[in-house]
ModelCIF file with pLDDT and N, C-alpha, C, O atoms, coordinates in Angstrom:
data_MODEL
#
_entry.id   MODEL 
#
_entity.id                         1 
_entity.type                       polymer 
_entity.pdbx_number_of_molecules   1 
#
_entity_poly.entity_id                      1 
_entity_poly.type                           'polypeptide(L)' 
_entity_poly.nstd_linkage                   no 
_entity_poly.nstd_monomer                   no 
_entity_poly.pdbx_seq_one_letter_code       MERSEVSQNQHKPGPWYQRVFWLIAIWFASVVALGIVASGFRWMMHMAGMTSH 
_entity_poly.pdbx_seq_one_letter_code_can   MERSEVSQNQHKPGPWYQRVFWLIAIWFASVVALGIVASGFRWMMHMAGMTSH 
_entity_poly.pdbx_strand_id                 A 
#
loop_
_entity_poly_seq.entity_id 
_entity_poly_seq.num 
_entity_poly_seq.mon_id 
_entity_poly_seq.hetero 
1 1  MET n 
1 2  GLU n 
1 3  ARG n 
1 4  SER n 
1 5  GLU n 
1 6  VAL n 
1 7  SER n 
1 8  GLN n 
1 9  ASN n 
1 10 GLN n 
1 11 HIS n 
1 12 LYS n 
1 13 PRO n 
1 14 GLY n 
1 15 PRO n 
1 16 TRP n 
1 17 TYR n 
1 18 GLN n 
1 19 ARG n 
1 20 VAL n 
1 21 PHE n 
1 22 TRP n 
1 23 LEU n 
1 24 ILE n 
1 25 ALA n 
1 26 ILE n 
1 27 TRP n 
1 28 PHE n 
1 29 ALA n 
1 30 SER n 
1 31 VAL n 
1 32 VAL n 
1 33 ALA n 
1 34 LEU n 
1 35 GLY n 
1 36 ILE n 
1 37 VAL n 
1 38 ALA n 
1 39 SER n 
1 40 GLY n 
1 41 PHE n 
1 42 ARG n 
1 43 TRP n 
1 44 MET n 
1 45 MET n 
1 46 HIS n 
1 47 MET n 
1 48 ALA n 
1 49 GLY n 
1 50 MET n 
1 51 THR n 
1 52 SER n 
1 53 HIS n 
#
_struct_asym.id          A 
_struct_asym.entity_id   1 
#
loop_
_ma_qa_metric.id 
_ma_qa_metric.mode 
_ma_qa_metric.name 
_ma_qa_metric.software_group_id 
_ma_qa_metric.type 
1 global pLDDT . pLDDT 
2 local  pLDDT . pLDDT 
#
_ma_qa_metric_global.metric_id      1 
_ma_qa_metric_global.metric_value   86.64 
_ma_qa_metric_global.model_id       1 
_ma_qa_metric_global.ordinal_id     1 
#
loop_
_ma_qa_metric_local.label_asym_id 
_ma_qa_metric_local.label_comp_id 
_ma_qa_metric_local.label_seq_id 
_ma_qa_metric_local.metric_id 
_ma_qa_metric_local.metric_value 
_ma_qa_metric_local.model_id 
_ma_qa_metric_local.ordinal_id 
A MET 1  2 50.00 1 1  
A GLU 2  2 55.00 1 2  
A ARG 3  2 60.00 1 3  
A SER 4  2 59.00 1 4  
A GLU 5  2 58.00 1 5  
A VAL 6  2 56.00 1 6  
A SER 7  2 58.00 1 7  
A GLN 8  2 57.00 1 8  
A ASN 9  2 61.00 1 9  
A GLN 10 2 72.00 1 10 
A HIS 11 2 76.00 1 11 
A LYS 12 2 83.00 1 12 
A PRO 13 2 82.00 1 13 
A GLY 14 2 89.00 1 14 
A PRO 15 2 93.00 1 15 
A TRP 16 2 93.00 1 16 
A TYR 17 2 94.00 1 17 
A GLN 18 2 95.00 1 18 
A ARG 19 2 95.00 1 19 
A VAL 20 2 96.00 1 20 
A PHE 21 2 97.00 1 21 
A TRP 22 2 96.00 1 22 
A LEU 23 2 97.00 1 23 
A ILE 24 2 98.00 1 24 
A ALA 25 2 98.00 1 25 
A ILE 26 2 98.00 1 26 
A TRP 27 2 98.00 1 27 
A PHE 28 2 98.00 1 28 
A ALA 29 2 98.00 1 29 
A SER 30 2 98.00 1 30 
A VAL 31 2 98.00 1 31 
A VAL 32 2 98.00 1 32 
A ALA 33 2 98.00 1 33 
A LEU 34 2 98.00 1 34 
A GLY 35 2 98.00 1 35 
A ILE 36 2 98.00 1 36 
A VAL 37 2 98.00 1 37 
A ALA 38 2 97.00 1 38 
A SER 39 2 97.00 1 39 
A GLY 40 2 97.00 1 40 
A PHE 41 2 96.00 1 41 
A ARG 42 2 94.00 1 42 
A TRP 43 2 95.00 1 43 
A MET 44 2 95.00 1 44 
A MET 45 2 94.00 1 45 
A HIS 46 2 94.00 1 46 
A MET 47 2 94.00 1 47 
A ALA 48 2 94.00 1 48 
A GLY 49 2 92.00 1 49 
A MET 50 2 90.00 1 50 
A THR 51 2 80.00 1 51 
A SER 52 2 72.00 1 52 
A HIS 53 2 67.00 1 53 
#
loop_
_atom_site.group_PDB 
_atom_site.id 
_atom_site.type_symbol 
_atom_site.label_atom_id 
_atom_site.label_alt_id 
_atom_site.label_comp_id 
_atom_site.label_asym_id 
_atom_site.label_entity_id 
_atom_site.label_seq_id 
_atom_site.pdbx_PDB_ins_code 
_atom_site.Cartn_x 
_atom_site.Cartn_y 
_atom_site.Cartn_z 
_atom_site.occupancy 
_atom_site.B_iso_or_equiv 
_atom_site.pdbx_formal_charge 
_atom_site.auth_seq_id 
_atom_site.auth_comp_id 
_atom_site.auth_asym_id 
_atom_site.auth_atom_id 
_atom_site.pdbx_PDB_model_num 
ATOM 1   N N  . MET A 1 1  ? 67.902  68.759  96.233  1.00 50.00 ? 1  MET A N  1 
ATOM 2   C CA . MET A 1 1  ? 68.691  69.226  96.880  1.00 50.00 ? 1  MET A CA 1 
ATOM 3   C C  . MET A 1 1  ? 68.108  70.922  97.212  1.00 50.00 ? 1  MET A C  1 
ATOM 4   O O  . MET A 1 1  ? 67.273  71.623  96.639  1.00 50.00 ? 1  MET A O  1 
ATOM 5   N N  . GLU A 1 2  ? 68.738  71.084  98.064  1.00 55.00 ? 2  GLU A N  1 
ATOM 6   C CA . GLU A 1 2  ? 67.757  72.439  98.677  1.00 55.00 ? 2  GLU A CA 1 
ATOM 7   C C  . GLU A 1 2  ? 68.768  73.911  98.473  1.00 55.00 ? 2  GLU A C  1 
ATOM 8   O O  . GLU A 1 2  ? 69.986  73.868  98.297  1.00 55.00 ? 2  GLU A O  1 
ATOM 9   N N  . ARG A 1 3  ? 68.230  74.735  98.519  1.00 60.00 ? 3  ARG A N  1 
ATOM 10  C CA . ARG A 1 3  ? 69.200  75.750  98.214  1.00 60.00 ? 3  ARG A CA 1 
ATOM 11  C C  . ARG A 1 3  ? 70.134  75.972  98.717  1.00 60.00 ? 3  ARG A C  1 
ATOM 12  O O  . ARG A 1 3  ? 71.213  76.087  98.135  1.00 60.00 ? 3  ARG A O  1 
ATOM 13  N N  . SER A 1 4  ? 69.875  76.140  100.458 1.00 59.00 ? 4  SER A N  1 
ATOM 14  C CA . SER A 1 4  ? 71.394  76.328  100.978 1.00 59.00 ? 4  SER A CA 1 
ATOM 15  C C  . SER A 1 4  ? 72.288  75.044  101.499 1.00 59.00 ? 4  SER A C  1 
ATOM 16  O O  . SER A 1 4  ? 73.115  74.880  102.397 1.00 59.00 ? 4  SER A O  1 
ATOM 17  N N  . GLU A 1 5  ? 71.713  74.240  100.502 1.00 58.00 ? 5  GLU A N  1 
ATOM 18  C CA . GLU A 1 5  ? 73.385  72.915  100.410 1.00 58.00 ? 5  GLU A CA 1 
ATOM 19  C C  . GLU A 1 5  ? 73.931  73.239  99.155  1.00 58.00 ? 5  GLU A C  1 
ATOM 20  O O  . GLU A 1 5  ? 75.092  72.851  99.029  1.00 58.00 ? 5  GLU A O  1 
ATOM 21  N N  . VAL A 1 6  ? 73.443  73.843  98.166  1.00 56.00 ? 6  VAL A N  1 
ATOM 22  C CA . VAL A 1 6  ? 74.165  74.187  96.825  1.00 56.00 ? 6  VAL A CA 1 
ATOM 23  C C  . VAL A 1 6  ? 74.809  75.451  97.269  1.00 56.00 ? 6  VAL A C  1 
ATOM 24  O O  . VAL A 1 6  ? 75.725  75.701  96.485  1.00 56.00 ? 6  VAL A O  1 
ATOM 25  N N  . SER A 1 7  ? 74.715  76.326  98.172  1.00 58.00 ? 7  SER A N  1 
ATOM 26  C CA . SER A 1 7  ? 75.418  77.115  98.272  1.00 58.00 ? 7  SER A CA 1 
ATOM 27  C C  . SER A 1 7  ? 76.506  77.569  98.877  1.00 58.00 ? 7  SER A C  1 
ATOM 28  O O  . SER A 1 7  ? 77.287  78.513  98.762  1.00 58.00 ? 7  SER A O  1 
ATOM 29  N N  . GLN A 1 8  ? 76.266  76.190  99.880  1.00 57.00 ? 8  GLN A N  1 
ATOM 30  C CA . GLN A 1 8  ? 77.339  76.110  101.245 1.00 57.00 ? 8  GLN A CA 1 
ATOM 31  C C  . GLN A 1 8  ? 78.922  75.354  100.502 1.00 57.00 ? 8  GLN A C  1 
ATOM 32  O O  . GLN A 1 8  ? 80.070  75.717  100.756 1.00 57.00 ? 8  GLN A O  1 
ATOM 33  N N  . ASN A 1 9  ? 78.380  73.939  99.301  1.00 61.00 ? 9  ASN A N  1 
ATOM 34  C CA . ASN A 1 9  ? 79.017  73.781  98.410  1.00 61.00 ? 9  ASN A CA 1 
ATOM 35  C C  . ASN A 1 9  ? 79.828  74.537  97.409  1.00 61.00 ? 9  ASN A C  1 
ATOM 36  O O  . ASN A 1 9  ? 80.788  74.036  96.822  1.00 61.00 ? 9  ASN A O  1 
ATOM 37  N N  . GLN A 1 10 ? 79.412  75.747  97.237  1.00 72.00 ? 10 GLN A N  1 
ATOM 38  C CA . GLN A 1 10 ? 80.021  76.810  96.004  1.00 72.00 ? 10 GLN A CA 1 
ATOM 39  C C  . GLN A 1 10 ? 81.054  77.746  97.246  1.00 72.00 ? 10 GLN A C  1 
ATOM 40  O O  . GLN A 1 10 ? 82.098  78.241  96.820  1.00 72.00 ? 10 GLN A O  1 
ATOM 41  N N  . HIS A 1 11 ? 80.809  77.873  98.255  1.00 76.00 ? 11 HIS A N  1 
ATOM 42  C CA . HIS A 1 11 ? 81.641  78.833  98.782  1.00 76.00 ? 11 HIS A CA 1 
ATOM 43  C C  . HIS A 1 11 ? 82.660  77.969  99.703  1.00 76.00 ? 11 HIS A C  1 
ATOM 44  O O  . HIS A 1 11 ? 83.238  78.512  100.645 1.00 76.00 ? 11 HIS A O  1 
ATOM 45  N N  . LYS A 1 12 ? 82.923  76.104  99.279  1.00 83.00 ? 12 LYS A N  1 
ATOM 46  C CA . LYS A 1 12 ? 83.665  75.669  100.876 1.00 83.00 ? 12 LYS A CA 1 
ATOM 47  C C  . LYS A 1 12 ? 85.294  75.674  99.673  1.00 83.00 ? 12 LYS A C  1 
ATOM 48  O O  . LYS A 1 12 ? 85.487  75.161  98.570  1.00 83.00 ? 12 LYS A O  1 
ATOM 49  N N  . PRO A 1 13 ? 86.137  76.478  100.549 1.00 82.00 ? 13 PRO A N  1 
ATOM 50  C CA . PRO A 1 13 ? 87.175  77.031  99.993  1.00 82.00 ? 13 PRO A CA 1 
ATOM 51  C C  . PRO A 1 13 ? 87.966  75.645  99.744  1.00 82.00 ? 13 PRO A C  1 
ATOM 52  O O  . PRO A 1 13 ? 87.730  74.601  100.351 1.00 82.00 ? 13 PRO A O  1 
ATOM 53  N N  . GLY A 1 14 ? 89.091  75.844  98.596  1.00 89.00 ? 14 GLY A N  1 
ATOM 54  C CA . GLY A 1 14 ? 89.776  74.991  98.165  1.00 89.00 ? 14 GLY A CA 1 
ATOM 55  C C  . GLY A 1 14 ? 91.470  74.444  98.969  1.00 89.00 ? 14 GLY A C  1 
ATOM 56  O O  . GLY A 1 14 ? 92.263  75.084  99.660  1.00 89.00 ? 14 GLY A O  1 
ATOM 57  N N  . PRO A 1 15 ? 91.483  73.393  98.609  1.00 93.00 ? 15 PRO A N  1 
ATOM 58  C CA . PRO A 1 15 ? 92.938  73.347  99.818  1.00 93.00 ? 15 PRO A CA 1 
ATOM 59  C C  . PRO A 1 15 ? 93.719  74.493  99.635  1.00 93.00 ? 15 PRO A C  1 
ATOM 60  O O  . PRO A 1 15 ? 93.493  75.346  98.778  1.00 93.00 ? 15 PRO A O  1 
ATOM 61  N N  . TRP A 1 16 ? 94.880  74.517  100.653 1.00 93.00 ? 16 TRP A N  1 
ATOM 62  C CA . TRP A 1 16 ? 95.497  76.133  101.078 1.00 93.00 ? 16 TRP A CA 1 
ATOM 63  C C  . TRP A 1 16 ? 96.818  76.519  99.904  1.00 93.00 ? 16 TRP A C  1 
ATOM 64  O O  . TRP A 1 16 ? 97.223  77.681  99.873  1.00 93.00 ? 16 TRP A O  1 
ATOM 65  N N  . TYR A 1 17 ? 97.415  75.501  98.998  1.00 94.00 ? 17 TYR A N  1 
ATOM 66  C CA . TYR A 1 17 ? 98.469  75.315  98.286  1.00 94.00 ? 17 TYR A CA 1 
ATOM 67  C C  . TYR A 1 17 ? 97.575  75.747  96.979  1.00 94.00 ? 17 TYR A C  1 
ATOM 68  O O  . TYR A 1 17 ? 98.230  76.368  96.143  1.00 94.00 ? 17 TYR A O  1 
ATOM 69  N N  . GLN A 1 18 ? 96.270  75.541  96.671  1.00 95.00 ? 18 GLN A N  1 
ATOM 70  C CA . GLN A 1 18 ? 95.837  75.989  95.626  1.00 95.00 ? 18 GLN A CA 1 
ATOM 71  C C  . GLN A 1 18 ? 95.554  77.612  95.566  1.00 95.00 ? 18 GLN A C  1 
ATOM 72  O O  . GLN A 1 18 ? 95.807  78.376  94.635  1.00 95.00 ? 18 GLN A O  1 
ATOM 73  N N  . ARG A 1 19 ? 95.054  77.858  96.626  1.00 95.00 ? 19 ARG A N  1 
ATOM 74  C CA . ARG A 1 19 ? 94.590  78.921  97.199  1.00 95.00 ? 19 ARG A CA 1 
ATOM 75  C C  . ARG A 1 19 ? 96.021  79.916  97.059  1.00 95.00 ? 19 ARG A C  1 
ATOM 76  O O  . ARG A 1 19 ? 95.919  81.026  96.537  1.00 95.00 ? 19 ARG A O  1 
ATOM 77  N N  . VAL A 1 20 ? 96.930  79.573  97.410  1.00 96.00 ? 20 VAL A N  1 
ATOM 78  C CA . VAL A 1 20 ? 98.432  80.644  97.766  1.00 96.00 ? 20 VAL A CA 1 
ATOM 79  C C  . VAL A 1 20 ? 99.048  80.125  95.793  1.00 96.00 ? 20 VAL A C  1 
ATOM 80  O O  . VAL A 1 20 ? 99.585  81.138  95.345  1.00 96.00 ? 20 VAL A O  1 
ATOM 81  N N  . PHE A 1 21 ? 99.075  79.270  94.986  1.00 97.00 ? 21 PHE A N  1 
ATOM 82  C CA . PHE A 1 21 ? 98.497  79.440  93.545  1.00 97.00 ? 21 PHE A CA 1 
ATOM 83  C C  . PHE A 1 21 ? 98.619  80.161  93.096  1.00 97.00 ? 21 PHE A C  1 
ATOM 84  O O  . PHE A 1 21 ? 99.619  80.677  92.597  1.00 97.00 ? 21 PHE A O  1 
ATOM 85  N N  . TRP A 1 22 ? 96.878  80.606  93.169  1.00 96.00 ? 22 TRP A N  1 
ATOM 86  C CA . TRP A 1 22 ? 96.079  82.032  92.507  1.00 96.00 ? 22 TRP A CA 1 
ATOM 87  C C  . TRP A 1 22 ? 96.469  82.691  92.826  1.00 96.00 ? 22 TRP A C  1 
ATOM 88  O O  . TRP A 1 22 ? 96.505  83.653  92.059  1.00 96.00 ? 22 TRP A O  1 
ATOM 89  N N  . LEU A 1 23 ? 97.076  82.866  94.077  1.00 97.00 ? 23 LEU A N  1 
ATOM 90  C CA . LEU A 1 23 ? 97.446  84.217  94.821  1.00 97.00 ? 23 LEU A CA 1 
ATOM 91  C C  . LEU A 1 23 ? 98.498  84.390  94.300  1.00 97.00 ? 23 LEU A C  1 
ATOM 92  O O  . LEU A 1 23 ? 98.802  85.537  93.970  1.00 97.00 ? 23 LEU A O  1 
ATOM 93  N N  . ILE A 1 24 ? 99.516  83.142  94.026  1.00 98.00 ? 24 ILE A N  1 
ATOM 94  C CA . ILE A 1 24 ? 100.519 84.088  92.978  1.00 98.00 ? 24 ILE A CA 1 
ATOM 95  C C  . ILE A 1 24 ? 100.612 84.177  91.550  1.00 98.00 ? 24 ILE A C  1 
ATOM 96  O O  . ILE A 1 24 ? 101.390 84.938  90.974  1.00 98.00 ? 24 ILE A O  1 
ATOM 97  N N  . ALA A 1 25 ? 99.777  83.357  90.955  1.00 98.00 ? 25 ALA A N  1 
ATOM 98  C CA . ALA A 1 25 ? 99.618  83.617  89.459  1.00 98.00 ? 25 ALA A CA 1 
ATOM 99  C C  . ALA A 1 25 ? 98.720  84.854  89.235  1.00 98.00 ? 25 ALA A C  1 
ATOM 100 O O  . ALA A 1 25 ? 98.713  85.255  88.071  1.00 98.00 ? 25 ALA A O  1 
ATOM 101 N N  . ILE A 1 26 ? 97.834  85.653  90.265  1.00 98.00 ? 26 ILE A N  1 
ATOM 102 C CA . ILE A 1 26 ? 97.116  86.937  89.682  1.00 98.00 ? 26 ILE A CA 1 
ATOM 103 C C  . ILE A 1 26 ? 98.334  88.193  90.442  1.00 98.00 ? 26 ILE A C  1 
ATOM 104 O O  . ILE A 1 26 ? 98.170  89.392  90.216  1.00 98.00 ? 26 ILE A O  1 
ATOM 105 N N  . TRP A 1 27 ? 99.334  87.764  91.198  1.00 98.00 ? 27 TRP A N  1 
ATOM 106 C CA . TRP A 1 27 ? 100.141 89.012  91.479  1.00 98.00 ? 27 TRP A CA 1 
ATOM 107 C C  . TRP A 1 27 ? 101.223 88.774  90.474  1.00 98.00 ? 27 TRP A C  1 
ATOM 108 O O  . TRP A 1 27 ? 101.780 89.822  90.147  1.00 98.00 ? 27 TRP A O  1 
ATOM 109 N N  . PHE A 1 28 ? 101.738 87.560  89.816  1.00 98.00 ? 28 PHE A N  1 
ATOM 110 C CA . PHE A 1 28 ? 102.515 87.751  88.337  1.00 98.00 ? 28 PHE A CA 1 
ATOM 111 C C  . PHE A 1 28 ? 102.070 88.220  87.303  1.00 98.00 ? 28 PHE A C  1 
ATOM 112 O O  . PHE A 1 28 ? 102.796 88.739  86.455  1.00 98.00 ? 28 PHE A O  1 
ATOM 113 N N  . ALA A 1 29 ? 100.573 88.096  87.180  1.00 98.00 ? 29 ALA A N  1 
ATOM 114 C CA . ALA A 1 29 ? 100.137 88.578  86.371  1.00 98.00 ? 29 ALA A CA 1 
ATOM 115 C C  . ALA A 1 29 ? 99.809  89.986  85.842  1.00 98.00 ? 29 ALA A C  1 
ATOM 116 O O  . ALA A 1 29 ? 99.662  90.515  84.741  1.00 98.00 ? 29 ALA A O  1 
ATOM 117 N N  . SER A 1 30 ? 99.749  90.438  87.466  1.00 98.00 ? 30 SER A N  1 
ATOM 118 C CA . SER A 1 30 ? 99.254  91.954  87.528  1.00 98.00 ? 30 SER A CA 1 
ATOM 119 C C  . SER A 1 30 ? 100.950 92.481  87.211  1.00 98.00 ? 30 SER A C  1 
ATOM 120 O O  . SER A 1 30 ? 101.177 93.112  86.178  1.00 98.00 ? 30 SER A O  1 
ATOM 121 N N  . VAL A 1 31 ? 101.861 92.220  88.001  1.00 98.00 ? 31 VAL A N  1 
ATOM 122 C CA . VAL A 1 31 ? 103.314 92.437  86.969  1.00 98.00 ? 31 VAL A CA 1 
ATOM 123 C C  . VAL A 1 31 ? 103.905 92.721  86.139  1.00 98.00 ? 31 VAL A C  1 
ATOM 124 O O  . VAL A 1 31 ? 104.771 93.548  85.853  1.00 98.00 ? 31 VAL A O  1 
ATOM 125 N N  . VAL A 1 32 ? 102.945 91.327  85.365  1.00 98.00 ? 32 VAL A N  1 
ATOM 126 C CA . VAL A 1 32 ? 103.781 91.270  84.087  1.00 98.00 ? 32 VAL A CA 1 
ATOM 127 C C  . VAL A 1 32 ? 102.979 92.589  83.069  1.00 98.00 ? 32 VAL A C  1 
ATOM 128 O O  . VAL A 1 32 ? 103.464 93.256  82.155  1.00 98.00 ? 32 VAL A O  1 
ATOM 129 N N  . ALA A 1 33 ? 101.725 92.608  83.613  1.00 98.00 ? 33 ALA A N  1 
ATOM 130 C CA . ALA A 1 33 ? 100.665 93.448  83.018  1.00 98.00 ? 33 ALA A CA 1 
ATOM 131 C C  . ALA A 1 33 ? 101.056 94.891  83.139  1.00 98.00 ? 33 ALA A C  1 
ATOM 132 O O  . ALA A 1 33 ? 100.982 95.680  82.197  1.00 98.00 ? 33 ALA A O  1 
ATOM 133 N N  . LEU A 1 34 ? 101.578 95.276  84.638  1.00 98.00 ? 34 LEU A N  1 
ATOM 134 C CA . LEU A 1 34 ? 102.070 96.702  84.836  1.00 98.00 ? 34 LEU A CA 1 
ATOM 135 C C  . LEU A 1 34 ? 103.401 96.682  84.196  1.00 98.00 ? 34 LEU A C  1 
ATOM 136 O O  . LEU A 1 34 ? 103.939 97.769  84.406  1.00 98.00 ? 34 LEU A O  1 
ATOM 137 N N  . GLY A 1 35 ? 104.173 95.876  83.483  1.00 98.00 ? 35 GLY A N  1 
ATOM 138 C CA . GLY A 1 35 ? 105.496 96.269  82.965  1.00 98.00 ? 35 GLY A CA 1 
ATOM 139 C C  . GLY A 1 35 ? 105.040 96.398  81.739  1.00 98.00 ? 35 GLY A C  1 
ATOM 140 O O  . GLY A 1 35 ? 105.461 97.375  81.121  1.00 98.00 ? 35 GLY A O  1 
ATOM 141 N N  . ILE A 1 36 ? 104.257 95.656  81.175  1.00 98.00 ? 36 ILE A N  1 
ATOM 142 C CA . ILE A 1 36 ? 103.639 96.121  79.713  1.00 98.00 ? 36 ILE A CA 1 
ATOM 143 C C  . ILE A 1 36 ? 103.070 97.097  79.761  1.00 98.00 ? 36 ILE A C  1 
ATOM 144 O O  . ILE A 1 36 ? 102.511 97.055  78.666  1.00 98.00 ? 36 ILE A O  1 
ATOM 145 N N  . VAL A 1 37 ? 102.726 98.098  80.256  1.00 98.00 ? 37 VAL A N  1 
ATOM 146 C CA . VAL A 1 37 ? 101.624 99.180  80.398  1.00 98.00 ? 37 VAL A CA 1 
ATOM 147 C C  . VAL A 1 37 ? 102.977 100.653 80.296  1.00 98.00 ? 37 VAL A C  1 
ATOM 148 O O  . VAL A 1 37 ? 103.064 101.653 79.583  1.00 98.00 ? 37 VAL A O  1 
ATOM 149 N N  . ALA A 1 38 ? 103.920 100.014 81.526  1.00 97.00 ? 38 ALA A N  1 
ATOM 150 C CA . ALA A 1 38 ? 105.425 101.142 81.412  1.00 97.00 ? 38 ALA A CA 1 
ATOM 151 C C  . ALA A 1 38 ? 105.697 101.086 80.169  1.00 97.00 ? 38 ALA A C  1 
ATOM 152 O O  . ALA A 1 38 ? 105.360 102.146 79.642  1.00 97.00 ? 38 ALA A O  1 
ATOM 153 N N  . SER A 1 39 ? 106.373 99.995  79.061  1.00 97.00 ? 39 SER A N  1 
ATOM 154 C CA . SER A 1 39 ? 106.665 100.378 78.901  1.00 97.00 ? 39 SER A CA 1 
ATOM 155 C C  . SER A 1 39 ? 106.378 100.853 77.886  1.00 97.00 ? 39 SER A C  1 
ATOM 156 O O  . SER A 1 39 ? 107.053 101.705 77.308  1.00 97.00 ? 39 SER A O  1 
ATOM 157 N N  . GLY A 1 40 ? 105.201 100.328 77.447  1.00 97.00 ? 40 GLY A N  1 
ATOM 158 C CA . GLY A 1 40 ? 104.353 101.361 76.353  1.00 97.00 ? 40 GLY A CA 1 
ATOM 159 C C  . GLY A 1 40 ? 104.673 102.936 76.684  1.00 97.00 ? 40 GLY A C  1 
ATOM 160 O O  . GLY A 1 40 ? 105.052 103.837 75.936  1.00 97.00 ? 40 GLY A O  1 
ATOM 161 N N  . PHE A 1 41 ? 104.387 102.927 78.043  1.00 96.00 ? 41 PHE A N  1 
ATOM 162 C CA . PHE A 1 41 ? 104.432 104.445 78.238  1.00 96.00 ? 41 PHE A CA 1 
ATOM 163 C C  . PHE A 1 41 ? 106.047 105.106 78.000  1.00 96.00 ? 41 PHE A C  1 
ATOM 164 O O  . PHE A 1 41 ? 106.362 106.222 77.587  1.00 96.00 ? 41 PHE A O  1 
ATOM 165 N N  . ARG A 1 42 ? 106.474 104.536 78.214  1.00 94.00 ? 42 ARG A N  1 
ATOM 166 C CA . ARG A 1 42 ? 108.382 104.551 77.987  1.00 94.00 ? 42 ARG A CA 1 
ATOM 167 C C  . ARG A 1 42 ? 108.509 104.762 76.369  1.00 94.00 ? 42 ARG A C  1 
ATOM 168 O O  . ARG A 1 42 ? 109.053 105.758 75.891  1.00 94.00 ? 42 ARG A O  1 
ATOM 169 N N  . TRP A 1 43 ? 107.961 103.741 75.604  1.00 95.00 ? 43 TRP A N  1 
ATOM 170 C CA . TRP A 1 43 ? 107.916 103.780 74.677  1.00 95.00 ? 43 TRP A CA 1 
ATOM 171 C C  . TRP A 1 43 ? 107.355 104.845 73.723  1.00 95.00 ? 43 TRP A C  1 
ATOM 172 O O  . TRP A 1 43 ? 108.158 105.204 72.862  1.00 95.00 ? 43 TRP A O  1 
ATOM 173 N N  . MET A 1 44 ? 106.042 105.476 73.693  1.00 95.00 ? 44 MET A N  1 
ATOM 174 C CA . MET A 1 44 ? 105.621 106.398 73.451  1.00 95.00 ? 44 MET A CA 1 
ATOM 175 C C  . MET A 1 44 ? 106.315 107.767 74.112  1.00 95.00 ? 44 MET A C  1 
ATOM 176 O O  . MET A 1 44 ? 106.499 108.320 73.027  1.00 95.00 ? 44 MET A O  1 
ATOM 177 N N  . MET A 1 45 ? 106.816 108.686 75.039  1.00 94.00 ? 45 MET A N  1 
ATOM 178 C CA . MET A 1 45 ? 107.698 109.417 75.357  1.00 94.00 ? 45 MET A CA 1 
ATOM 179 C C  . MET A 1 45 ? 108.633 109.006 74.927  1.00 94.00 ? 45 MET A C  1 
ATOM 180 O O  . MET A 1 45 ? 109.426 109.939 74.793  1.00 94.00 ? 45 MET A O  1 
ATOM 181 N N  . HIS A 1 46 ? 109.245 107.655 74.449  1.00 94.00 ? 46 HIS A N  1 
ATOM 182 C CA . HIS A 1 46 ? 111.145 108.236 73.860  1.00 94.00 ? 46 HIS A CA 1 
ATOM 183 C C  . HIS A 1 46 ? 110.103 108.617 71.831  1.00 94.00 ? 46 HIS A C  1 
ATOM 184 O O  . HIS A 1 46 ? 110.298 109.618 71.142  1.00 94.00 ? 46 HIS A O  1 
ATOM 185 N N  . MET A 1 47 ? 109.266 107.595 71.525  1.00 94.00 ? 47 MET A N  1 
ATOM 186 C CA . MET A 1 47 ? 109.269 108.758 69.799  1.00 94.00 ? 47 MET A CA 1 
ATOM 187 C C  . MET A 1 47 ? 108.779 109.955 70.089  1.00 94.00 ? 47 MET A C  1 
ATOM 188 O O  . MET A 1 47 ? 108.496 110.515 69.031  1.00 94.00 ? 47 MET A O  1 
ATOM 189 N N  . ALA A 1 48 ? 108.492 110.757 71.199  1.00 94.00 ? 48 ALA A N  1 
ATOM 190 C CA . ALA A 1 48 ? 107.776 112.114 71.003  1.00 94.00 ? 48 ALA A CA 1 
ATOM 191 C C  . ALA A 1 48 ? 109.431 112.796 71.692  1.00 94.00 ? 48 ALA A C  1 
ATOM 192 O O  . ALA A 1 48 ? 109.381 113.941 72.140  1.00 94.00 ? 48 ALA A O  1 
ATOM 193 N N  . GLY A 1 49 ? 110.260 112.343 71.718  1.00 92.00 ? 49 GLY A N  1 
ATOM 194 C CA . GLY A 1 49 ? 111.535 112.881 72.084  1.00 92.00 ? 49 GLY A CA 1 
ATOM 195 C C  . GLY A 1 49 ? 111.652 113.237 73.279  1.00 92.00 ? 49 GLY A C  1 
ATOM 196 O O  . GLY A 1 49 ? 112.172 114.338 73.461  1.00 92.00 ? 49 GLY A O  1 
ATOM 197 N N  . MET A 1 50 ? 111.246 112.496 74.395  1.00 90.00 ? 50 MET A N  1 
ATOM 198 C CA . MET A 1 50 ? 111.518 112.926 75.943  1.00 90.00 ? 50 MET A CA 1 
ATOM 199 C C  . MET A 1 50 ? 112.448 111.885 76.708  1.00 90.00 ? 50 MET A C  1 
ATOM 200 O O  . MET A 1 50 ? 112.189 111.030 77.555  1.00 90.00 ? 50 MET A O  1 
ATOM 201 N N  . THR A 1 51 ? 113.357 112.191 76.232  1.00 80.00 ? 51 THR A N  1 
ATOM 202 C CA . THR A 1 51 ? 114.556 111.058 76.347  1.00 80.00 ? 51 THR A CA 1 
ATOM 203 C C  . THR A 1 51 ? 114.882 111.535 77.920  1.00 80.00 ? 51 THR A C  1 
ATOM 204 O O  . THR A 1 51 ? 114.499 112.604 78.395  1.00 80.00 ? 51 THR A O  1 
ATOM 205 N N  . SER A 1 52 ? 115.691 110.494 78.652  1.00 72.00 ? 52 SER A N  1 
ATOM 206 C CA . SER A 1 52 ? 116.790 111.268 79.731  1.00 72.00 ? 52 SER A CA 1 
ATOM 207 C C  . SER A 1 52 ? 118.204 111.005 79.424  1.00 72.00 ? 52 SER A C  1 
ATOM 208 O O  . SER A 1 52 ? 119.133 111.323 80.165  1.00 72.00 ? 52 SER A O  1 
ATOM 209 N N  . HIS A 1 53 ? 118.317 110.413 78.303  1.00 67.00 ? 53 HIS A N  1 
ATOM 210 C CA . HIS A 1 53 ? 119.729 110.678 78.058  1.00 67.00 ? 53 HIS A CA 1 
ATOM 211 C C  . HIS A 1 53 ? 120.258 110.320 76.455  1.00 67.00 ? 53 HIS A C  1 
ATOM 212 O O  . HIS A 1 53 ? 121.432 110.506 76.136  1.00 67.00 ? 53 HIS A O  1 
#
């Protein structure tokens, strides 16, 4: 098998629903990660006495 054939097969996109699934999964994971980081900052600010009420 030639190198060009291998590279062409590696860059072949998957079905549209699989690509949309991964897009949504990565977006959801980033939103969850941001929520965890924001909660951590909020907890640290609360422990330092920086409360809003």
